[in-house]
gemmi code that builds the backbone of each chain (N, CA, C; Angstrom):
import gemmi

chains = {
    "A": [
        ("MET", (34.853, 28.841, -20.933), (34.245, 28.892, -19.592), (35.333, 28.805, -18.529)),
        ("SER", (35.308, 29.699, -17.602), (36.319, 29.668, -16.551), (35.943, 28.635, -15.507)),
        ("MET", (36.932, 28.231, -14.726), (36.665, 27.238, -13.688), (35.648, 27.754, -12.687)),
        ("SER", (35.699, 29.060, -12.438), (34.773, 29.596, -11.446), (33.331, 29.520, -11.928)),
        ("ASN", (33.157, 29.532, -13.276), (31.797, 29.386, -13.788), (31.335, 27.934, -13.756)),
        ("ALA", (32.316, 27.025, -13.903), (31.951, 25.621, -14.025), (31.612, 24.984, -12.689)),
        ("THR", (32.183, 25.493, -11.615), (31.985, 24.840, -10.328), (31.651, 25.834, -9.237)),
        ("ASP", (31.012, 25.323, -8.226), (30.869, 26.098, -7.006), (32.131, 25.885, -6.187)),
        ("SER", (32.395, 26.805, -5.289), (33.600, 26.674, -4.483), (33.317, 25.865, -3.223)),
        ("ASN", (34.347, 25.693, -2.413), (34.239, 25.039, -1.108), (33.755, 23.599, -1.204)),
        ("GLY", (34.174, 22.903, -2.244), (33.893, 21.480, -2.306), (32.448, 21.122, -2.584)),
        ("THR", (31.660, 22.063, -3.017), (30.279, 21.710, -3.355), (30.217, 21.190, -4.790)),
        ("LEU", (29.109, 20.584, -5.139), (28.976, 19.977, -6.459), (28.923, 21.032, -7.557)),
        ("PRO", (29.496, 20.726, -8.723), (29.349, 21.645, -9.858), (27.877, 21.846, -10.200)),
        ("ARG", (27.592, 23.001, -10.770), (26.196, 23.341, -11.062), (25.543, 22.372, -12.041)),
        ("HIS", (26.356, 21.829, -12.979), (25.701, 20.990, -13.984), (25.259, 19.641, -13.420)),
        ("TYR", (25.498, 19.385, -12.133), (24.932, 18.191, -11.512), (23.516, 18.449, -11.005)),
        ("LEU", (23.032, 19.663, -11.249), (21.660, 19.966, -10.839), (20.667, 19.034, -11.531)),
        ("LYS", (20.914, 18.760, -12.803), (19.971, 17.927, -13.559), (19.853, 16.512, -12.979)),
        ("PRO", (20.974, 15.764, -12.804), (20.808, 14.434, -12.196), (20.232, 14.494, -10.783)),
        ("CYS", (20.565, 15.548, -10.051), (19.991, 15.684, -8.699), (18.471, 15.808, -8.781)),
        ("LEU", (18.007, 16.636, -9.710), (16.563, 16.817, -9.860), (15.900, 15.520, -10.312)),
        ("LEU", (16.539, 14.830, -11.242), (15.969, 13.558, -11.723), (15.877, 12.558, -10.580)),
        ("LEU", (16.913, 12.515, -9.747), (16.903, 11.578, -8.617), (15.790, 11.937, -7.633)),
        ("LEU", (15.692, 13.223, -7.315), (14.664, 13.649, -6.353), (13.267, 13.315, -6.873)),
        ("LEU", (13.064, 13.495, -8.175), (11.743, 13.199, -8.734), (11.517, 11.700, -8.871)),
        ("ALA", (12.609, 10.929, -8.978), (12.468, 9.458, -8.969), (11.999, 8.999, -7.587)),
        ("GLU", (12.346, 9.770, -6.569), (11.927, 9.422, -5.204), (10.456, 9.778, -4.967)),
        ("GLY", (9.927, 10.664, -5.798), (8.513, 11.004, -5.669), (8.199, 12.368, -6.250)),
        ("PRO", (6.915, 12.634, -6.551), (6.520, 13.940, -7.084), (6.901, 15.061, -6.114)),
        ("SER", (7.160, 16.230, -6.651), (7.569, 17.325, -5.775), (7.208, 18.672, -6.398)),
        ("HIS", (7.448, 19.722, -5.600), (7.187, 21.092, -6.053), (8.502, 21.874, -6.136)),
        ("GLY", (8.428, 23.049, -6.741), (9.624, 23.842, -6.993), (10.460, 24.153, -5.770)),
        ("TYR", (9.845, 24.766, -4.773), (10.622, 25.207, -3.613), (11.172, 24.022, -2.835)),
        ("GLU", (10.366, 22.969, -2.764), (10.807, 21.744, -2.082), (12.048, 21.171, -2.785)),
        ("LEU", (12.010, 21.153, -4.118), (13.160, 20.656, -4.883), (14.386, 21.522, -4.640)),
        ("LEU", (14.160, 22.826, -4.573), (15.277, 23.752, -4.352), (15.960, 23.458, -3.012)),
        ("GLU", (15.161, 23.275, -1.980), (15.730, 22.980, -0.657), (16.515, 21.672, -0.677)),
        ("HIS", (15.974, 20.677, -1.365), (16.639, 19.372, -1.393), (17.961, 19.411, -2.177)),
        ("VAL", (17.979, 20.114, -3.318), (19.232, 20.142, -4.084), (20.301, 20.915, -3.318)),
        ("ARG", (19.893, 21.921, -2.551), (20.880, 22.637, -1.729), (21.455, 21.705, -0.667)),
        ("ARG", (20.586, 20.883, -0.090), (21.063, 19.924, 0.925), (21.962, 18.864, 0.298)),
        ("MET", (21.768, 18.608, -1.000), (22.600, 17.606, -1.679), (23.953, 18.176, -2.082)),
        ("GLY", (24.194, 19.438, -1.812), (25.523, 20.004, -2.063), (25.563, 21.117, -3.083)),
        ("ILE", (24.468, 21.338, -3.817), (24.473, 22.439, -4.791), (23.969, 23.680, -4.073)),
        ("LYS", (24.869, 24.245, -3.273), (24.448, 25.335, -2.378), (24.106, 26.609, -3.144)),
        ("GLY", (24.679, 26.746, -4.352), (24.415, 27.954, -5.123), (23.136, 27.885, -5.950)),
        ("ALA", (22.385, 26.797, -5.833), (21.150, 26.677, -6.628), (20.195, 27.809, -6.281)),
        ("GLU", (19.642, 28.425, -7.298), (18.686, 29.522, -7.055), (17.404, 29.249, -7.852)),
        ("PRO", (16.310, 29.871, -7.440), (15.003, 29.533, -8.036), (14.943, 29.692, -9.548)),
        ("GLY", (15.579, 30.738, -10.076), (15.520, 30.963, -11.518), (16.164, 29.831, -12.302)),
        ("GLY", (17.323, 29.401, -11.830), (18.021, 28.300, -12.491), (17.224, 27.016, -12.396)),
        ("LEU", (16.669, 26.791, -11.219), (15.841, 25.588, -11.030), (14.657, 25.607, -11.993)),
        ("TYR", (14.009, 26.750, -12.087), (12.847, 26.882, -12.970), (13.244, 26.575, -14.415)),
        ("ARG", (14.372, 27.133, -14.843), (14.802, 26.914, -16.238), (15.126, 25.452, -16.486)),
        ("TYR", (15.788, 24.805, -15.523), (16.103, 23.381, -15.674), (14.818, 22.562, -15.780)),
        ("LEU", (13.857, 22.875, -14.922), (12.608, 22.111, -14.939), (11.869, 22.304, -16.261)),
        ("ARG", (11.855, 23.559, -16.749), (11.191, 23.827, -18.031), (11.900, 23.091, -19.167)),
        ("ALA", (13.243, 23.120, -19.124), (14.012, 22.449, -20.173), (13.784, 20.941, -20.123)),
        ("MET", (13.767, 20.389, -18.922), (13.562, 18.944, -18.790), (12.146, 18.564, -19.210)),
        ("GLU", (11.229, 19.487, -19.004), (9.859, 19.230, -19.426), (9.786, 19.200, -20.953)),
        ("LYS", (10.507, 20.098, -21.586), (10.513, 20.113, -23.055), (11.216, 18.888, -23.618)),
        ("GLU", (12.172, 18.353, -22.856), (12.842, 17.114, -23.279), (12.017, 15.885, -22.898)),
        ("GLU", (10.860, 16.122, -22.303), (9.929, 15.064, -21.876), (10.543, 14.139, -20.832)),
        ("MET", (11.464, 14.676, -20.033), (12.017, 13.904, -18.922), (11.187, 14.111, -17.665)),
        ("VAL", (10.436, 15.190, -17.666), (9.608, 15.567, -16.524), (8.257, 16.006, -17.058)),
        ("SER", (7.219, 15.697, -16.325), (5.929, 16.310, -16.673), (5.400, 17.020, -15.429)),
        ("SER", (4.497, 17.951, -15.650), (4.029, 18.742, -14.517), (2.617, 19.244, -14.745)),
        ("TRP", (1.992, 19.656, -13.684), (0.653, 20.234, -13.772), (0.442, 21.164, -12.586)),
        ("TRP", (-0.559, 22.023, -12.736), (-0.892, 22.920, -11.629), (-1.794, 22.175, -10.658)),
        ("GLU", (-1.409, 22.172, -9.408), (-2.179, 21.447, -8.403), (-2.855, 22.454, -7.472)),
        ("PRO", (-4.168, 22.527, -7.512), (-4.873, 23.457, -6.627), (-4.630, 23.097, -5.160)),
        ("SER", (-4.629, 24.116, -4.332), (-4.411, 23.896, -2.905), (-5.526, 24.559, -2.111)),
        ("GLN", (-5.941, 23.908, -1.037), (-6.955, 24.516, -0.155), (-6.327, 25.668, 0.635)),
        ("ALA", (-5.038, 25.508, 0.953), (-4.396, 26.450, 1.872), (-3.757, 27.646, 1.179)),
        ("GLY", (-3.549, 27.575, -0.118), (-2.849, 28.670, -0.793), (-3.019, 28.574, -2.287)),
        ("PRO", (-2.174, 29.291, -3.021), (-2.286, 29.269, -4.478), (-1.884, 27.921, -5.063)),
        ("ALA", (-2.307, 27.695, -6.299), (-1.938, 26.457, -6.996), (-0.428, 26.402, -7.169)),
        ("ARG", (0.118, 25.208, -7.036), (1.551, 25.015, -7.237), (1.783, 24.009, -8.356)),
        ("ARG", (2.921, 24.141, -8.977), (3.282, 23.227, -10.050), (3.843, 21.949, -9.425)),
        ("THR", (3.246, 20.814, -9.761), (3.747, 19.524, -9.280), (4.520, 18.849, -10.410)),
        ("TYR", (5.712, 18.364, -10.079), (6.583, 17.736, -11.081), (6.723, 16.241, -10.805)),
        ("VAL", (6.687, 15.458, -11.874), (6.920, 14.011, -11.760), (7.908, 13.584, -12.841)),
        ("LEU", (8.584, 12.475, -12.562), (9.541, 11.924, -13.517), (8.795, 11.097, -14.562)),
        ("THR", (9.204, 11.204, -15.814), (8.632, 10.375, -16.876), (9.559, 9.171, -17.123)),
        ("GLU", (9.130, 8.281, -17.993), (9.970, 7.135, -18.343), (11.270, 7.611, -18.996)),
        ("GLN", (11.127, 8.650, -19.821), (12.309, 9.252, -20.454), (13.259, 9.806, -19.394)),
        ("GLY", (12.683, 10.413, -18.365), (13.495, 10.955, -17.278), (14.218, 9.869, -16.510)),
        ("ARG", (13.540, 8.737, -16.340), (14.171, 7.616, -15.629), (15.379, 7.098, -16.424)),
        ("LYS", (15.220, 7.043, -17.741), (16.354, 6.628, -18.580), (17.504, 7.632, -18.461)),
        ("GLY", (17.130, 8.927, -18.459), (18.144, 9.981, -18.315), (18.874, 9.871, -16.992)),
        ("LEU", (18.128, 9.541, -15.945), (18.737, 9.372, -14.623), (19.728, 8.214, -14.643)),
        ("ASN", (19.306, 7.089, -15.236), (20.194, 5.926, -15.308), (21.491, 6.264, -16.058)),
        ("GLU", (21.353, 7.003, -17.154), (22.542, 7.384, -17.924), (23.432, 8.330, -17.128)),
        ("SER", (22.798, 9.262, -16.414), (23.575, 10.214, -15.612), (24.330, 9.500, -14.509)),
        ("VAL", (23.666, 8.539, -13.891), (24.296, 7.816, -12.788), (25.492, 7.013, -13.310)),
        ("GLN", (25.326, 6.391, -14.480), (26.454, 5.642, -15.060), (27.622, 6.575, -15.347)),
        ("SER", (27.284, 7.757, -15.864), (28.317, 8.743, -16.167), (29.025, 9.179, -14.877)),
        ("LEU", (28.247, 9.365, -13.815), (28.841, 9.760, -12.534), (29.729, 8.647, -11.976)),
        ("ARG", (29.308, 7.408, -12.172), (30.156, 6.286, -11.707), (31.494, 6.302, -12.448)),
        ("ASP", (31.439, 6.564, -13.760), (32.678, 6.634, -14.544), (33.577, 7.753, -14.013)),
        ("VAL", (32.958, 8.903, -13.732), (33.730, 10.041, -13.207), (34.332, 9.682, -11.853)),
        ("ARG", (33.549, 8.976, -11.045), (34.050, 8.587, -9.719), (35.307, 7.728, -9.856)),
        ("GLU", (35.301, 6.792, -10.810), (36.475, 5.924, -11.003), (37.700, 6.751, -11.373)),
        ("ILE", (37.479, 7.707, -12.262), (38.601, 8.575, -12.683), (39.128, 9.363, -11.484)),
        ("LEU", (38.191, 9.894, -10.682), (38.589, 10.694, -9.526), (39.345, 9.854, -8.498)),
        ("VAL", (38.869, 8.638, -8.274), (39.533, 7.758, -7.311), (40.953, 7.467, -7.780)),
        ("THR", (41.092, 7.163, -9.074), (42.425, 6.898, -9.631), (43.329, 8.109, -9.460)),
        ("LEU", (42.808, 9.266, -9.811), (43.587, 10.506, -9.718), (44.019, 10.761, -8.277)),
        ("LEU", (43.078, 10.631, -7.352), (43.388, 10.926, -5.952), (44.364, 9.907, -5.367)),
        ("ASP", (44.200, 8.639, -5.755), (45.128, 7.608, -5.271), (46.556, 7.906, -5.733)),
        ("ARG", (46.682, 8.256, -7.009), (48.020, 8.541, -7.544), (48.607, 9.787, -6.889)),
        ("TYR", (47.754, 10.761, -6.625), (48.224, 11.972, -5.955), (48.713, 11.629, -4.541)),
        ("ASP", (47.947, 10.815, -3.844), (48.329, 10.440, -2.476), (49.644, 9.665, -2.482)),
        ("THR", (49.799, 8.768, -3.467), (51.039, 7.996, -3.571), (52.221, 8.932, -3.803)),
        ("LEU", (52.028, 9.864, -4.702), (53.084, 10.834, -5.012), (53.439, 11.651, -3.777)),
        ("SER", (52.413, 12.102, -3.051), (52.635, 12.917, -1.844), (53.401, 12.125, -0.795)),
        ("THR", (53.043, 10.849, -0.657), (53.708, 10.004, 0.332), (55.180, 9.838, -0.023)),
        ("LYS", (55.443, 9.589, -1.331), (56.840, 9.435, -1.774), (57.629, 10.723, -1.543)),
        ("ALA", (56.985, 11.850, -1.854), (57.666, 13.138, -1.696), (58.001, 13.397, -0.238)),
        ("SER", (57.075, 13.035, 0.643), (57.313, 13.238, 2.084), (58.447, 12.343, 2.563)),
        ("ALA", (58.470, 11.097, 2.073), (59.475, 10.122, 2.519), (60.871, 10.503, 2.046)),
        ("SER", (60.956, 11.172, 0.879), (62.274, 11.488, 0.324), (62.856, 12.780, 0.895)),
        ("ARG", (62.052, 13.514, 1.652), (62.562, 14.760, 2.243), (63.526, 14.438, 3.383)),
        ("PRO", (64.630, 15.183, 3.468), (65.574, 14.907, 4.548), (64.997, 15.258, 5.929)),
    ],
    "B": [
        ("MET", (16.477, 27.862, -24.174), (15.016, 27.858, -24.139), (14.437, 28.702, -25.269)),
        ("THR", (15.149, 29.715, -25.714), (14.613, 30.573, -26.751), (14.508, 29.862, -28.089)),
        ("SER", (15.340, 28.830, -28.317), (15.316, 28.162, -29.600), (13.988, 27.464, -29.839)),
        ("SER", (13.232, 27.174, -28.776), (11.964, 26.493, -28.935), (10.816, 27.467, -29.172)),
        ("ALA", (11.069, 28.747, -29.158), (10.012, 29.726, -29.394), (9.648, 29.748, -30.867)),
        ("PRO", (8.352, 29.968, -31.174), (7.954, 30.041, -32.583), (8.590, 31.238, -33.277)),
        ("LYS", (8.628, 31.183, -34.598), (9.310, 32.244, -35.331), (8.358, 33.312, -35.860)),
        ("SER", (7.109, 32.955, -36.115), (6.183, 33.974, -36.619), (5.693, 34.827, -35.459)),
        ("GLU", (5.479, 36.104, -35.742), (5.175, 37.048, -34.682), (3.876, 36.706, -33.951)),
        ("GLN", (2.852, 36.251, -34.722), (1.560, 35.956, -34.097), (1.685, 34.887, -33.012)),
        ("LEU", (2.358, 33.787, -33.361), (2.510, 32.716, -32.370), (3.496, 33.083, -31.284)),
        ("ARG", (4.496, 33.874, -31.674), (5.509, 34.249, -30.679), (4.874, 35.061, -29.548)),
        ("VAL", (3.966, 35.943, -29.903), (3.290, 36.741, -28.874), (2.548, 35.823, -27.905)),
        ("LEU", (1.817, 34.854, -28.459), (1.072, 33.927, -27.600), (2.002, 33.053, -26.779)),
        ("TYR", (3.093, 32.619, -27.407), (4.051, 31.759, -26.716), (4.656, 32.487, -25.513)),
        ("TRP", (5.155, 33.717, -25.751), (5.805, 34.439, -24.647), (4.795, 34.884, -23.602)),
        ("ARG", (3.577, 35.146, -24.038), (2.524, 35.463, -23.066), (2.381, 34.291, -22.090)),
        ("SER", (2.330, 33.073, -22.650), (2.193, 31.877, -21.832), (3.410, 31.688, -20.935)),
        ("GLU", (4.601, 31.846, -21.503), (5.830, 31.626, -20.731), (5.940, 32.627, -19.575)),
        ("ILE", (5.625, 33.883, -19.859), (5.737, 34.928, -18.822), (4.714, 34.678, -17.716)),
        ("LEU", (3.496, 34.380, -18.119), (2.456, 34.113, -17.117), (2.836, 32.930, -16.222)),
        ("GLN", (3.402, 31.912, -16.840), (3.767, 30.734, -16.046), (4.838, 31.055, -15.019)),
        ("VAL", (5.791, 31.925, -15.399), (6.817, 32.336, -14.426), (6.161, 33.042, -13.240)),
        ("VAL", (5.260, 33.971, -13.535), (4.644, 34.754, -12.456), (3.774, 33.855, -11.571)),
        ("TYR", (3.031, 32.953, -12.190), (2.221, 32.005, -11.412), (3.102, 31.085, -10.576)),
        ("TRP", (4.212, 30.653, -11.177), (5.113, 29.716, -10.480), (5.671, 30.367, -9.214)),
        ("LEU", (6.157, 31.608, -9.370), (6.710, 32.336, -8.218), (5.644, 32.525, -7.152)),
        ("HIS", (4.457, 32.889, -7.591), (3.338, 33.095, -6.666), (3.003, 31.789, -5.949)),
        ("GLY", (2.892, 30.706, -6.709), (2.514, 29.418, -6.126), (3.535, 28.880, -5.154)),
        ("GLU", (4.827, 29.130, -5.429), (5.889, 28.630, -4.560), (6.146, 29.556, -3.372)),
        ("GLY", (5.413, 30.652, -3.318), (5.609, 31.594, -2.214), (6.904, 32.374, -2.325)),
        ("LEU", (7.423, 32.510, -3.550), (8.702, 33.201, -3.742), (8.513, 34.679, -4.086)),
        ("GLY", (7.296, 35.126, -4.162), (7.067, 36.539, -4.429), (5.851, 36.756, -5.306)),
        ("ASP", (5.209, 37.897, -5.083), (4.009, 38.218, -5.854), (4.241, 39.326, -6.862)),
        ("ILE", (5.420, 39.925, -6.813), (5.709, 40.979, -7.782), (7.004, 40.649, -8.522)),
        ("VAL", (7.038, 41.041, -9.779), (8.213, 40.769, -10.619), (8.564, 42.029, -11.402)),
        ("ASP", (9.818, 42.115, -11.810), (10.179, 43.146, -12.786), (10.746, 42.441, -14.030)),
        ("LEU", (11.093, 43.236, -15.026), (11.517, 42.635, -16.297), (12.787, 41.802, -16.134)),
        ("ASP", (13.715, 42.284, -15.298), (14.969, 41.532, -15.113), (14.703, 40.169, -14.495)),
        ("LEU", (13.796, 40.137, -13.551), (13.488, 38.857, -12.902), (12.843, 37.896, -13.909)),
        ("ILE", (11.899, 38.410, -14.667), (11.248, 37.568, -15.689), (12.292, 37.051, -16.667)),
        ("ARG", (13.174, 37.951, -17.077), (14.214, 37.586, -18.043), (15.094, 36.476, -17.478)),
        ("SER", (15.457, 36.588, -16.206), (16.338, 35.582, -15.617), (15.633, 34.231, -15.517)),
        ("TYR", (14.341, 34.239, -15.288), (13.612, 32.962, -15.215), (13.396, 32.345, -16.589)),
        ("LEU", (13.223, 33.180, -17.576), (13.017, 32.659, -18.921), (14.336, 32.196, -19.538)),
        ("GLY", (15.465, 32.662, -18.974), (16.748, 32.269, -19.519), (16.929, 32.786, -20.926)),
        ("VAL", (16.668, 34.044, -21.137), (16.634, 34.582, -22.497), (17.851, 35.441, -22.823)),
        ("ASP", (18.965, 35.169, -22.156), (20.159, 35.982, -22.412), (20.541, 36.004, -23.889)),
        ("GLY", (20.438, 34.829, -24.543), (20.857, 34.765, -25.940), (19.733, 35.048, -26.923)),
        ("GLY", (18.539, 35.271, -26.405), (17.396, 35.474, -27.291), (17.192, 36.936, -27.605)),
        ("VAL", (17.722, 37.356, -28.713), (17.663, 38.771, -29.054), (16.223, 39.236, -29.160)),
        ("ASP", (15.409, 38.408, -29.797), (14.028, 38.818, -30.041), (13.292, 39.121, -28.749)),
        ("VAL", (13.276, 38.154, -27.830), (12.496, 38.384, -26.621), (13.192, 39.389, -25.722)),
        ("HIS", (14.527, 39.446, -25.819), (15.264, 40.426, -25.025), (14.783, 41.830, -25.380)),
        ("GLU", (14.595, 42.052, -26.674), (14.162, 43.377, -27.123), (12.670, 43.593, -26.898)),
        ("ASN", (11.909, 42.507, -26.969), (10.454, 42.651, -26.954), (9.788, 42.269, -25.641)),
        ("LEU", (10.572, 41.844, -24.658), (9.968, 41.377, -23.415), (9.037, 42.429, -22.824)),
        ("SER", (9.502, 43.665, -22.853), (8.702, 44.746, -22.303), (7.346, 44.843, -23.005)),
        ("SER", (7.352, 44.691, -24.329), (6.073, 44.796, -25.057), (5.181, 43.584, -24.775)),
        ("TYR", (5.795, 42.400, -24.611), (4.990, 41.221, -24.256), (4.341, 41.411, -22.881)),
        ("VAL", (5.113, 41.977, -21.953), (4.565, 42.218, -20.612), (3.478, 43.303, -20.679)),
        ("ASP", (3.705, 44.312, -21.498), (2.689, 45.368, -21.669), (1.371, 44.785, -22.171)),
        ("LEU", (1.470, 43.794, -23.047), (0.244, 43.151, -23.556), (-0.517, 42.467, -22.413)),
        ("LEU", (0.247, 41.863, -21.501), (-0.393, 41.203, -20.357), (-1.043, 42.229, -19.429)),
        ("VAL", (-0.446, 43.414, -19.360), (-1.050, 44.490, -18.566), (-2.329, 44.974, -19.251)),
        ("SER", (-2.232, 45.161, -20.564), (-3.401, 45.708, -21.268), (-4.557, 44.723, -21.332)),
        ("ASP", (-4.273, 43.415, -21.307), (-5.407, 42.460, -21.327), (-5.899, 42.143, -19.916)),
        ("GLY", (-5.283, 42.795, -18.909), (-5.790, 42.668, -17.543), (-5.247, 41.482, -16.767)),
        ("SER", (-4.226, 40.792, -17.306), (-3.649, 39.660, -16.581), (-2.676, 40.124, -15.501)),
        ("LEU", (-1.946, 41.192, -15.801), (-0.995, 41.751, -14.841), (-1.387, 43.185, -14.509)),
        ("VAL", (-1.041, 43.599, -13.298), (-1.187, 45.017, -12.946), (0.218, 45.584, -12.737)),
        ("GLN", (0.396, 46.811, -13.179), (1.715, 47.434, -13.138), (1.765, 48.515, -12.078)),
        ("ASP", (2.896, 48.546, -11.356), (3.156, 49.633, -10.415), (4.606, 50.050, -10.629)),
        ("GLY", (4.819, 51.050, -11.452), (6.181, 51.455, -11.804), (6.858, 50.353, -12.598)),
        ("ASP", (8.014, 49.905, -12.077), (8.751, 48.840, -12.776), (8.284, 47.449, -12.359)),
        ("TRP", (7.311, 47.388, -11.483), (6.906, 46.088, -10.923), (5.555, 45.643, -11.465)),
        ("TYR", (5.406, 44.328, -11.542), (4.171, 43.741, -12.084), (3.684, 42.639, -11.132)),
        ("ALA", (2.352, 42.514, -11.052), (1.765, 41.450, -10.230), (0.567, 40.881, -10.971)),
        ("LEU", (0.185, 39.662, -10.611), (-1.023, 39.080, -11.185), (-2.232, 39.898, -10.741)),
        ("SER", (-3.128, 40.147, -11.663), (-4.346, 40.868, -11.303), (-5.277, 39.937, -10.518)),
        ("GLN", (-6.196, 40.534, -9.806), (-7.180, 39.737, -9.073), (-7.956, 38.848, -10.044)),
        ("ARG", (-8.236, 39.411, -11.193), (-8.969, 38.626, -12.191), (-8.177, 37.413, -12.648)),
        ("ALA", (-6.872, 37.630, -12.899), (-6.027, 36.517, -13.351), (-5.930, 35.450, -12.272)),
        ("LEU", (-5.817, 35.892, -11.030), (-5.743, 34.927, -9.928), (-7.038, 34.132, -9.838)),
        ("ALA", (-8.146, 34.855, -9.960), (-9.449, 34.197, -9.821), (-9.706, 33.223, -10.965)),
        ("GLU", (-9.316, 33.610, -12.133), (-9.617, 32.772, -13.293), (-8.633, 31.619, -13.478)),
        ("GLY", (-7.535, 31.690, -12.742), (-6.559, 30.606, -12.859), (-6.030, 30.469, -14.264)),
        ("GLU", (-5.483, 31.547, -14.779), (-5.019, 31.522, -16.166), (-3.821, 30.602, -16.367)),
        ("ALA", (-3.238, 30.166, -15.259), (-2.102, 29.250, -15.419), (-2.523, 28.003, -16.173)),
        ("GLN", (-3.698, 27.494, -15.839), (-4.165, 26.283, -16.518), (-4.366, 26.558, -18.000)),
        ("LEU", (-4.906, 27.744, -18.305), (-5.133, 28.093, -19.702), (-3.807, 28.232, -20.433)),
        ("ALA", (-2.833, 28.844, -19.732), (-1.531, 29.029, -20.359), (-0.906, 27.682, -20.668)),
        ("THR", (-1.017, 26.753, -19.728), (-0.446, 25.427, -19.933), (-1.151, 24.729, -21.079)),
        ("ALA", (-2.469, 24.829, -21.083), (-3.228, 24.175, -22.142), (-2.819, 24.714, -23.496)),
        ("PHE", (-2.600, 26.021, -23.548), (-2.190, 26.615, -24.809), (-0.842, 26.057, -25.247)),
        ("THR", (0.105, 26.002, -24.300), (1.436, 25.507, -24.634), (1.363, 24.108, -25.211)),
        ("ASP", (0.552, 23.255, -24.581), (0.439, 21.884, -25.055), (-0.178, 21.841, -26.452)),
        ("GLN", (-1.114, 22.752, -26.677), (-1.855, 22.739, -27.933), (-1.000, 23.131, -29.127)),
        ("VAL", (-0.170, 24.139, -28.929), (0.558, 24.652, -30.082), (1.949, 24.066, -30.228)),
        ("HIS", (2.387, 23.283, -29.264), (3.721, 22.705, -29.391), (3.722, 21.702, -30.532)),
        ("PRO", (4.741, 21.727, -31.394), (4.734, 20.860, -32.567), (4.875, 19.390, -32.216)),
        ("VAL", (4.228, 18.552, -32.985), (4.379, 17.107, -32.807), (5.239, 16.520, -33.915)),
        ("ALA", (5.420, 17.254, -35.007), (6.278, 16.797, -36.086), (7.032, 18.000, -36.620)),
        ("SER", (8.167, 17.748, -37.216), (8.961, 18.889, -37.633), (9.905, 18.528, -38.763)),
        ("GLU", (10.120, 19.466, -39.670), (11.129, 19.265, -40.695), (12.500, 19.655, -40.183)),
        ("CYS", (12.509, 20.458, -39.129), (13.771, 21.090, -38.728), (14.417, 20.386, -37.541)),
        ("ASN", (13.762, 20.421, -36.431), (14.247, 19.710, -35.264), (13.055, 19.473, -34.349)),
        ("ASP", (13.334, 18.808, -33.251), (12.233, 18.418, -32.364), (11.489, 19.611, -31.780)),
        ("GLU", (12.160, 20.758, -31.765), (11.542, 21.921, -31.137), (10.928, 22.890, -32.147)),
        ("CYS", (10.998, 22.561, -33.413), (10.535, 23.506, -34.427), (9.004, 23.619, -34.422)),
        ("TRP", (8.544, 24.821, -34.716), (7.104, 25.107, -34.708), (6.518, 25.118, -36.123)),
        ("CYS", (7.290, 24.688, -37.102), (6.918, 24.985, -38.484), (5.638, 24.287, -38.934)),
        ("HIS", (5.147, 23.324, -38.199), (3.916, 22.644, -38.623), (2.670, 23.196, -37.936)),
        ("THR", (2.833, 24.236, -37.155), (1.673, 24.699, -36.388), (0.788, 25.658, -37.163)),
        ("SER", (1.347, 26.347, -38.144), (0.516, 27.261, -38.933), (1.242, 27.615, -40.221)),
        ("ALA", (0.487, 28.142, -41.171), (1.093, 28.551, -42.439), (2.091, 29.678, -42.218)),
        ("ALA", (1.732, 30.616, -41.346), (2.634, 31.742, -41.075), (3.922, 31.256, -40.444)),
        ("GLU", (3.784, 30.276, -39.544), (4.968, 29.737, -38.877), (5.857, 28.979, -39.866)),
        ("ALA", (5.240, 28.210, -40.753), (6.004, 27.462, -41.755), (6.778, 28.419, -42.658)),
        ("GLU", (6.092, 29.515, -43.025), (6.740, 30.495, -43.890), (7.909, 31.159, -43.174)),
        ("ALA", (7.678, 31.513, -41.897), (8.740, 32.158, -41.124), (9.915, 31.208, -40.917)),
        ("CYS", (9.597, 29.934, -40.723), (10.644, 28.933, -40.523), (11.492, 28.784, -41.782)),
        ("ALA", (10.798, 28.659, -42.926), (11.518, 28.522, -44.199), (12.383, 29.740, -44.456)),
        ("ARG", (11.840, 30.913, -44.123), (12.568, 32.151, -44.332), (13.841, 32.165, -43.474)),
        ("SER", (13.692, 31.699, -42.221), (14.846, 31.741, -41.329), (15.903, 30.716, -41.739)),
        ("ARG", (15.447, 29.598, -42.365), (16.411, 28.571, -42.759), (17.144, 28.921, -44.041)),
        ("THR", (16.392, 29.539, -44.961), (17.008, 29.831, -46.265), (17.580, 31.229, -46.303)),
        ("GLY", (17.198, 32.033, -45.343), (17.707, 33.402, -45.304), (17.077, 34.321, -46.311)),
        ("LYS", (15.923, 33.894, -46.912), (15.228, 34.769, -47.857), (13.728, 34.513, -47.756)),
        ("ALA", (12.967, 35.447, -48.264), (11.515, 35.331, -48.192), (11.017, 34.241, -49.133)),
        ("SER", (9.990, 33.498, -48.694), (9.426, 32.467, -49.558), (8.502, 33.093, -50.556)),
        ("ALA", (8.268, 32.383, -51.695), (7.450, 32.937, -52.765), (6.003, 32.999, -52.356)),
    ],
}
model = gemmi.Model(1)
for chain_id, residues in chains.items():
    chain = gemmi.Chain(chain_id)
    for i, (resn, *xyz) in enumerate(residues, 1):
        res = gemmi.Residue()
        res.name, res.seqid = resn, gemmi.SeqId(i, " ")
        for name, pos in zip(("N", "CA", "C"), xyz):
            atom = gemmi.Atom()
            atom.name, atom.element = name, gemmi.Element(name[0])
            atom.pos, atom.b_iso = gemmi.Position(*pos), 0.0
            res.add_atom(atom)
        chain.add_residue(res)
    model.add_chain(chain)
structure = gemmi.Structure()
structure.add_model(model)
structure.setup_entities()
């Protein structure tokens, strides 16, 4: 996998953070597809598109992290409503712990880089 | 996603019928569009690696046209008035829940306990030869 496939550019979140983002949004409350799409884009996954979102939701449903049903509407067609399951809550907790670990690594890396940059600047004539 | 599809042709037809209908209903319900083509359906199903459905998607969609769930206009498909009125999404979901396996010899997603034909197809795919 190339780096361009693994991440979005311009400092946005890598695509594979879509799953924890969705779990978090559903932990905050039940939601629908398009609403989730708008929220994950606001959270930094700007390249999120409906097809990918749909596949993630279907996959998470098969993993029993999410459950859903068709909700009839007075104003329009029925929409799929998604909620987090207990399994999904556990998945969210694990994802968050994993992200905390990654954050520590990133902080260490960036600190060492900054230290190196400072030394390099100081040693220049 | 394709790995969770049943292996016997009879169930596979019903499974993909349900999956395709759900995509079209989902797009319609979210206000993302009322017409789809095969490429769009394929991208939503995530079937890039699924040779079977990749080759047969067109025939699965044709079945939905012939049973009156979808109407076709060239390369484009839409839910029929009848399908909209009858709310087949609920039926599709109910079907998915009904036939999804609760126990498996193979893995959590295996369909081998849902029917004799499925068990035979599963054994055949695992051993690479026809069962007696």
